[in-house]
N, C-alpha and C positions, 0 to 999 in steps of 0.2 A: 899592092896597097900595104902598108905598115902601119897597124892602130896599137897603140897602148892606153893601157890602163896603170894611172900611177895611184898607188897607196898601199897605207903597211899593212892591209888585211881587217879593216874594220869594216861593217856591215854594208856601209855607204859604198865601199870600196866594190865588195861583192855585186850588191846590184847593180852597180855601172858594168862590172864586165860580162854581167850576165845579160842586160840589156844590148850592148856593142855587141854580143854573141847572136842572139836572139835578131837582132837589127839586120846583122851582115849576112844571116843566114837568108831572112826574109828578101832581102831583097837581090839574094843569088849573085853577090861577087866574091871575086877571090880574095880575100884578105889575109894576112900572118897578123894574128893578135895574142899580145904577150899582156899578162899583168906583173907588173913591177914591181915588187915589195922592197927591194934594195934600197936601203935611205941615201946613200951615196949616190945612186943612180936617179933617184926620185930629185935631187938638190940639182944635179944637172942641168935640170930644164927650168929652173929657176922659177917655180911656183910657191907662193906661201902657203895654199891648205890644199888639203885631197880630200875626194879621188880629183884625180884629172885624167882627161883625156886629150891623148896626143895622137894626130892623124898627120903621117908622114914627116914625122920631125917638127911637127906646129903644134903646138898648146891650144888646143879649141875650145874648153874651159877646165875651169878647177875650181876647188870649195864645194860645189853640188853636184848634183845627178839629172843631168838633164833627161826629159823624156823619147820615147822612141822618135817621135817626128822630129825631133830637136837631132837627135844623131844622126836620123836619115838625112836632114839636111844638111849638117857637117858635111860626111861622109859624098852625098851628091856635089858639093861643090870642091870637093878635094879632089875627084873622079873630073870633074869638069875640067882640072886646071891641070892633071897630066896628060 
């Protein structure tokens, strides 16, 4: 599973990155988590605001920080599709 947190390095972006890493650890799944700060790469995802959460190259949310339960639901749904 590939998970990306997109953001320029603001506080909300760091919070999302931390929540994603904690959630993955709690779920005990194998995932490659990347924090993407390069604006050129972020623009490839066609989002209007950061932070954004991308799971397996699909944007799951942008412009807000979802809570752990919502992140867990997004990850679970992506695992079910795999």
